[in-house]
C-alpha positions in Angstrom: 131.9 49.0 117.2 132.4 49.5 120.9 131.3 47.9 124.1 128.7 50.6 124.7 125.2 49.3 124.6 123.2 50.3 121.5 121.0 53.3 122.0 117.3 52.9 121.4 116.2 53.7 117.9 112.8 55.0 117.3 112.9 54.0 113.6 111.0 52.9 111.6 108.0 55.1 112.5 106.0 54.1 109.4 105.5 50.6 107.9 107.3 51.4 104.6 109.8 53.9 103.2 107.0 55.2 100.9 104.8 55.8 104.0 107.6 57.6 105.7 108.1 59.9 102.7 104.4 60.6 102.4 104.3 61.5 106.1 107.3 63.8 105.7 105.6 65.5 102.7 102.4 66.0 104.7 104.2 67.4 107.7 106.2 69.9 105.7 103.1 71.0 103.7 101.6 72.2 107.0 104.2 75.0 107.3 103.7 78.2 105.4 107.3 79.3 105.0 110.9 78.1 105.2 111.6 79.7 108.5 108.9 77.5 110.0 110.3 74.5 108.2 113.8 75.1 109.4 112.5 75.3 112.9 110.7 72.0 112.4 113.9 70.5 111.2 115.7 71.7 114.3 112.9 70.2 116.5 113.2 66.9 114.6 116.9 66.8 115.2 116.4 67.1 118.9 114.4 63.8 118.8 117.5 61.8 117.7 118.7 59.5 120.4 122.0 60.5 121.9 125.0 58.8 120.4 127.5 57.4 122.9 130.6 59.6 123.2 132.9 56.6 122.4 131.1 56.3 119.1 132.0 59.8 118.1 135.3 58.7 116.6 137.0 59.3 113.3 136.0 55.7 112.3 132.3 56.7 112.5 132.7 60.2 111.1 130.9 60.9 107.9 133.2 62.8 105.6 131.7 65.2 103.0 129.8 67.2 105.6 130.9 70.6 106.8 129.4 69.8 110.2 130.6 67.0 112.3 128.4 63.9 111.6 128.8 60.5 113.1 126.9 57.5 111.8 127.1 53.9 113.0 125.3 51.1 111.0 124.1 48.0 112.7 122.4 44.9 111.4 122.2 42.6 108.4 120.4 42.3 105.1 117.1 41.8 106.8 117.3 44.9 108.9 119.8 47.8 109.0 119.6 50.3 111.7 121.6 53.6 111.6 122.5 55.6 114.7 123.6 59.1 113.8 123.9 62.6 115.1 125.5 65.9 114.2 126.9 68.9 116.1 124.6 71.1 113.9 120.9 71.4 114.8 119.7 71.6 111.2 121.9 68.8 110.1 120.6 66.6 112.9 117.1 67.4 111.5 118.2 66.3 108.0 119.6 63.1 109.6 116.3 62.5 111.4 114.5 62.6 108.0 116.9 60.3 106.3 116.7 57.8 109.2 113.0 58.0 109.2 112.9 56.8 105.6 115.8 54.3 105.7 116.7 53.1 109.2 115.1 49.8 110.4 114.5 48.6 106.8 115.9 45.7 104.8 118.9 46.3 102.6 116.7 45.7 99.6 114.1 48.3 100.7 116.9 50.8 101.2 118.5 50.1 97.8 115.2 50.4 96.0 114.1 53.6 97.7 115.0 57.0 96.2 114.9 60.0 98.5 112.0 61.6 96.7 111.0 63.5 99.9 114.0 65.9 99.3 112.6 67.3 96.1 108.9 66.9 97.2 109.3 69.2 100.2 111.6 71.7 98.3 114.5 70.9 100.5 117.1 70.8 97.7 116.3 74.4 96.8 116.6 75.7 100.4 119.8 74.1 101.5 123.2 75.7 101.2 125.6 73.9 98.8 127.6 72.5 101.8 124.5 71.1 103.5 123.3 69.6 100.2 126.7 67.9 99.8 126.5 66.6 103.3 123.0 65.3 102.8 124.2 63.6 99.6 127.1 62.0 101.5 124.7 60.8 104.2 122.4 59.2 101.7 125.3 57.7 99.8 126.7 56.1 103.0 123.3 54.6 103.8 122.9 53.2 100.3 126.4 51.8 100.2 125.8 50.1 103.5 122.7 48.5 102.1 124.6 47.4 98.9 127.3 45.9 101.1 124.6 43.6 102.6 122.9 42.6 99.4 
């Protein structure tokens, strides 16, 4: 970590991971086509708190993504927060969804929560293979961090 103060995290927005996934399903059901859903993803990505420049290092870079993604975990078994951002607008939106489900939760909650929202909203079918791999890398990092704290 660095000496930079931690950015504010808006997560969790909902009481449980299941509530977060239900809210995501409801929000995406509102849109009629995937061009609207992609625009919504971009809008969500803009809501991510800025990541301090001195956190955008190789140490915090998430490998397995075509885009540049930086993620910084913080906390312990009782509450893990994740601070993350990408240089890609759509990828930042994917990060926002993942953090909405997982950030601010206990390690146990994270470990016990499958990312059902991805299939439920049809995301897997509409992402390029490189974005799908990047999303899988992001979720694997979050789950590994939770497992490390159990």
